[in-house]
C-alpha positions in Angstrom: 244.6 149.3 43.7 244.2 147.4 47.1 240.8 147.2 48.7 239.6 149.8 51.2 237.6 150.2 54.4 235.1 152.8 54.5 237.1 154.7 56.7 240.5 154.3 54.3 237.9 155.7 51.6 236.5 158.8 53.2 240.1 159.6 54.7 241.6 158.9 51.0 238.8 161.4 49.3 239.4 164.2 52.1 243.2 163.9 51.4 242.4 164.0 47.7 244.2 160.7 47.1 243.3 157.5 45.8 243.9 155.4 48.9 245.8 155.5 52.3 247.4 152.7 54.4 246.4 151.6 57.9 248.9 153.1 60.2 249.2 156.3 57.9 249.3 159.5 59.2 246.8 162.0 57.5 246.0 165.7 57.5 242.7 166.6 55.9 240.2 169.6 56.2 237.4 169.3 59.1 233.7 170.3 56.9 232.4 170.6 60.7 233.1 171.3 64.3 231.1 170.6 67.3 231.9 172.3 70.4 229.4 172.6 73.7 229.9 174.3 77.2 230.7 170.4 78.8 234.9 171.4 78.0 234.0 174.4 76.3 236.2 176.5 79.3 239.1 173.9 78.1 239.0 175.3 74.4 238.6 178.6 75.2 241.7 178.3 77.6 243.6 176.5 74.7 243.3 179.3 72.2 243.9 181.9 74.9 247.3 180.1 75.7 247.9 180.3 71.9 247.7 184.1 71.6 245.0 183.3 69.0 242.7 186.4 67.9 240.9 185.0 65.0 239.6 181.6 64.3 240.4 180.4 60.6 237.0 178.8 60.2 234.3 179.7 62.2 231.6 179.4 59.6 232.5 175.1 60.2 231.5 175.5 63.9 228.4 174.4 65.6 228.1 176.0 69.4 225.3 175.2 71.6 224.6 174.3 75.2 223.6 171.2 76.3 225.1 169.7 79.2 224.5 172.2 82.1 221.2 173.2 80.2 219.2 175.1 81.6 222.1 175.9 84.5 221.1 174.7 88.0 223.8 176.7 89.8 224.5 180.2 89.6 228.4 178.6 88.7 227.0 177.1 85.9 225.0 180.4 84.8 228.3 182.7 85.1 230.0 179.4 82.9 227.7 180.0 80.3 227.9 183.6 80.1 231.3 182.9 79.8 231.0 180.6 77.1 228.4 183.4 75.3 231.4 186.0 75.4 233.8 183.8 74.0 231.6 182.8 70.9 230.9 186.4 70.4 234.5 187.4 70.7 235.7 184.7 68.2 232.4 185.7 65.7 231.2 181.8 65.8 227.9 182.4 63.9 226.2 179.0 64.4 225.3 179.5 68.1 222.4 177.4 69.0 222.8 178.4 72.5 219.8 176.0 74.5 217.5 176.2 71.6 217.9 173.2 70.0 218.8 170.0 72.3 221.7 167.6 73.0 224.2 168.4 70.3 224.5 164.8 68.5 220.5 164.7 67.6 220.9 168.4 66.6 223.5 167.6 64.6 222.3 164.7 62.6 218.6 166.6 62.7 220.1 169.7 60.9 224.2 169.8 59.5 225.6 166.3 59.2 226.2 165.0 55.3 227.6 161.5 54.3 231.6 161.8 53.3 232.1 164.7 55.7 234.9 164.7 58.0 233.6 166.0 61.4 235.0 166.6 64.8 233.4 167.5 67.8 234.4 167.8 71.5 232.3 165.0 72.6 233.2 161.4 72.5 229.6 160.7 71.0 230.6 162.5 67.9 230.8 158.9 66.6 226.7 158.8 66.1 227.2 160.7 62.7 228.8 157.6 61.2 225.6 156.4 60.7 225.5 158.8 58.2 228.6 158.0 56.4 230.4 160.6 57.7 234.1 160.3 59.1 233.1 161.7 62.7 235.3 161.5 66.0 235.5 163.1 69.6 238.0 165.4 70.4 240.0 166.6 73.4 240.4 170.5 74.3 243.5 170.8 72.4 242.9 169.0 69.1 239.6 170.9 69.0 241.0 174.2 69.6 243.2 173.4 67.2 240.9 172.5 64.3 238.8 175.7 64.9 242.1 177.8 64.4 243.7 175.9 61.5 240.6 174.3 59.4 242.4 171.0 59.5 243.2 167.9 61.5 245.6 164.8 61.8 244.5 161.8 61.7 246.3 157.7 62.0 244.2 155.8 59.2 242.3 153.2 61.6 242.3 149.6 61.6 238.8 148.4 61.1 236.5 145.6 62.8 233.7 144.8 60.3 230.6 143.6 62.2 228.0 141.9 60.4 224.2 141.7 61.4 221.8 139.2 60.3 217.9 138.5 60.4 216.0 141.1 62.6 215.4 142.3 65.8 212.2 140.5 67.5 210.0 142.5 68.9 210.3 144.6 72.5 214.4 144.1 71.2 215.9 147.5 70.4 219.1 148.6 68.9 220.3 149.7 72.4 220.6 145.9 72.8 222.3 145.4 69.9 224.6 147.7 71.0 225.1 146.5 74.6 225.2 142.9 73.2 228.4 144.3 71.2 229.8 145.9 74.6 230.0 142.7 76.3 231.3 140.9 73.1 234.0 143.5 72.5 234.8 145.1 76.1 235.1 149.0 76.6 238.9 148.9 75.0 237.8 146.2 72.2 237.8 149.0 69.5 240.5 151.1 70.7 241.3 153.3 67.7 239.5 151.4 65.5 236.7 152.1 62.9 233.4 149.7 63.8 232.1 149.1 59.9 228.7 147.5 60.1 227.5 145.5 56.9 225.2 142.6 56.5 221.6 142.1 55.4 220.9 143.0 58.8 221.6 146.5 58.6 218.8 146.9 55.7 216.3 146.0 58.9 217.7 148.9 61.3 215.9 152.5 61.3 218.2 155.5 61.1 217.4 155.6 64.8 218.6 152.0 65.3 221.9 153.6 63.6 222.3 156.3 65.3 221.7 154.5 68.7 224.6 152.4 67.8 227.2 154.5 66.3 226.7 156.7 69.4 227.5 153.8 71.8 230.8 152.1 69.8 232.5 155.5 71.9 232.3 153.3 74.4 234.5 150.6 73.0 237.0 153.1 72.4 236.2 153.1 68.5 237.4 155.9 66.6 234.7 155.9 64.2 231.8 153.9 63.8 230.3 153.9 60.1 227.0 152.4 58.5 226.5 151.5 54.9 224.5 154.5 53.3 221.2 153.1 51.7 217.5 153.6 50.9 217.2 154.5 54.5 219.8 157.1 54.6 218.6 158.9 51.6 214.7 159.1 52.8 216.3 160.5 56.1 218.4 163.0 54.2 215.4 163.7 51.9 213.0 164.4 54.8 215.8 166.5 56.2 215.8 168.7 53.3 219.8 167.8 52.8 219.1 165.3 49.5 221.8 162.4 49.3 224.5 163.2 46.8 225.7 161.0 44.2 229.4 159.6 43.7 229.3 159.4 47.8 231.5 156.4 49.7 228.7 154.1 50.4 230.4 151.0 51.9 233.7 149.5 52.4 235.4 147.0 49.8 234.3 143.5 50.4 237.1 141.6 51.5 239.3 144.7 52.7 241.7 143.8 55.4 240.0 144.0 58.8 241.6 143.6 62.5 238.5 141.6 63.1 235.1 140.7 61.9 232.3 139.9 64.8 228.7 138.4 63.5 225.6 139.0 64.9 222.2 137.3 64.3 219.8 140.3 65.6 216.5 137.6 65.5 218.5 135.4 68.3 218.8 139.0 70.7 217.2 139.6 73.6 217.1 142.7 76.2 220.1 143.3 77.6 221.5 145.7 80.8 224.9 146.9 81.6 225.1 146.2 85.2 227.3 148.7 87.5 229.5 150.8 86.6 230.4 150.0 83.4 228.7 149.8 79.8 230.3 146.5 78.9 229.2 144.5 82.4 226.7 143.3 79.9 224.2 140.2 80.8 220.6 139.4 79.8 217.8 141.4 81.4 216.5 137.8 82.9 220.4 137.1 84.0 220.2 140.1 86.0 218.2 139.0 89.2 216.0 140.9 91.4 216.8 144.6 90.9 214.9 147.2 93.3 214.4 150.3 91.0 214.1 153.9 92.3 213.8 156.1 89.0 213.8 155.2 85.7 215.6 158.1 83.1 214.6 157.6 79.4 216.5 160.0 77.1 220.0 161.0 76.4 221.9 161.2 73.0 221.9 157.6 72.6 218.1 157.4 73.5 216.0 160.5 73.3 214.7 160.4 69.4 211.3 159.9 68.5 211.6 156.2 68.3 212.7 155.6 71.8 209.9 157.9 73.1 207.3 155.9 71.4 208.5 152.8 72.2 208.4 153.7 76.3 204.8 155.4 75.8 203.3 152.1 73.9 204.6 150.3 77.0 203.1 152.9 79.6 199.9 154.0 77.8 197.1 153.4 79.8 198.6 152.0 82.7 200.1 152.9 85.9 203.7 153.1 87.1 204.8 151.7 90.5 204.2 154.3 92.9 207.7 154.2 94.6 209.4 154.6 91.1 210.3 158.4 89.8 209.8 158.9 86.2 212.2 161.0 84.1 211.6 161.6 80.2 214.0 164.2 78.4 213.5 164.3 74.8 216.9 164.5 72.9 216.0 168.0 70.8 213.1 170.3 70.6 212.1 168.4 67.5 211.4 165.5 69.3 209.9 167.3 71.8 207.5 168.9 69.2 206.6 165.4 67.8 205.7 163.9 70.8 203.5 166.4 71.4 201.6 166.3 68.1 201.5 162.3 68.8 200.2 162.6 72.2 203.1 160.8 73.5 203.8 164.0 75.8 200.2 163.2 77.2 201.2 159.3 78.2 204.1 160.3 80.0 202.1 163.0 82.0 199.4 160.7 82.6 202.0 158.0 84.0 203.0 160.8 86.3 206.8 161.5 84.4 208.4 164.5 84.9 209.7 165.8 81.4 212.4 167.8 81.4 213.8 170.4 78.6 215.8 168.8 75.9 219.3 168.4 77.5 221.8 165.7 78.7 219.9 166.1 81.9 220.8 163.3 84.4 223.0 161.3 81.9 226.0 163.4 82.3 225.2 164.4 85.9 225.4 168.0 85.6 222.1 169.0 85.9 219.0 167.5 87.2 217.4 164.0 88.2 220.5 163.1 89.9 220.6 160.0 92.7 220.8 160.2 96.4 223.0 157.3 97.9 222.2 153.8 98.0 219.3 154.4 94.7 219.3 152.6 91.7 218.4 154.1 88.5 217.1 152.4 85.3 218.3 154.1 82.3 218.7 154.6 78.9 221.5 156.9 79.2 225.2 156.3 77.3 227.3 155.6 80.3 226.6 154.5 83.8 230.1 155.0 85.4 230.5 155.1 89.4 229.0 158.5 90.4 228.1 159.7 87.0 224.6 160.2 87.8 224.8 161.9 91.5 225.9 159.6 94.4 228.7 157.3 94.2 226.7 154.9 96.5 224.0 155.0 93.9 223.6 152.2 91.1 222.6 152.8 87.2 221.6 149.9 85.1 221.9 150.9 81.0 219.1 149.7 79.3 216.7 149.8 76.1 213.8 152.4 76.5 211.4 149.4 75.8 213.3 147.9 79.5 213.2 151.3 81.2 209.0 151.8 80.7 208.5 147.8 81.6 210.5 148.6 85.2 208.8 151.7 85.6 205.7 149.5 85.9 207.0 146.9 87.9 209.3 148.5 89.9 212.1 146.6 89.5 214.3 145.5 86.2 212.5 143.7 84.2 212.2 142.3 80.4 209.9 143.9 78.5 208.2 140.3 76.9 207.7 139.7 80.7 204.7 142.1 80.6 201.3 140.8 80.2 
C-alpha cells in the first residue's frame, strides 16, 4: 500500500477504505457540525429553499452565538431572535446561545475528538486539526446540506509538510510562528491543501500553541491543518474528560507524497507582525518601524486562551500602560475567564485599566464593540487585519502575539517585548 498523508488516512478511515488518492472525491459521514449566528441566516435560508422540515443529524450539531454577542443593536438582537426560532423549529438540542464563548475554543474544550470529520460555518474550523481531526470551514450551502444529509464530500487534498525543529525562545509565541509561515507561504500558498506538521519541534509546543497555529492556517487557504497526536494531546483530552482512544491516526507516513515541504527552526524566530491590510504582510516587529498605537486588543479564537492571557498579564503586571492606549481584553470562553479570575489575571488587567469584555469575537469580527475610528491604529491578537474589518476603512490593524500586544500597550507604540526593561 502506498504511503499516505495524515489527511488521506483520516478520509480513508471515514470512508471505510484502506487508502484514498490525492484529487479523488470521497463522501463521508460527518461527526460534528458547528453553526454560529455569523452566517446562520444564510444556512436558514438555504434549508428553507430546499423545502426541508427536518434535519438529518440534529444531534450532531453544535449551535452558539459569538459573533454578535451580546447584541449591540436592535437589528442584531432581532437577528438572534430569528436564529433562536430556527434552532427551536429544527430541534437542535446542543444550543449554547451566548453561555460559553467563541465557537472554536468551546469546541476544543468540550466536543472535538481525534479522527473525527468536522465541518463548521467558519473558516477557522481548521483549529481542531490540532487535535487530529479532519476539520474544515464550509459556506452556508455546504453546511446546510451537511445538516440535512449528515454527510459531506471532499476532494482529497494535497499536503504541505511543515517540519519544526528547536524550541521557541522567551517572549516569542505561537502567533509569531504562524505569522512567519504566513509570510513564507502567503495568503494563497496552501489553497485547498492539508498543512501537516511534523518534526521534533512540535513536541515542544503546548496545545494552546498548536490551536493557534492550526487556526491561522485558514489564512493561507488551508483545507485542514493537522498536528500529530502525542502525549500533550493525550494529556489535554484526559483533562477535558475525553480520554484519547487507541487505534487512532496519529500522523502521516514518513515519505508520503507532499506538494511542498517547509522547514522552520523555532529557536531562530523573533516577534513578528502582520502589517495592514493582510495577514501575510509580515515582517519582524523590529523592522516595522515607528508605529504609534491607539488601541490594543488581546483576545480572539487565535489568542484568547488562558496561556495567552497569562503571557500578556505577566508583561503588564505592576506596570502602568501608556495613558493614550485603550486596552480591550476578551477571553475566548467562560472557562478561560474563570481561570483568569482564579489566577489573579483578571485583577492584573483591571489594574492596568483594561476593558474586559464577555467571551465573544468582539472587535476581531467588527460586529460588536471596540471598533476603530478613522486614522486609528490597533495592535491586535486577532485573526485578520483586512481593510475595514475592525471599524473604519481609514483605520489600521497590526496582528501580533499577546506578548507584543502587551508590550505595545506599555510604550504606546508597536514594541518588541524583548526590548522592555
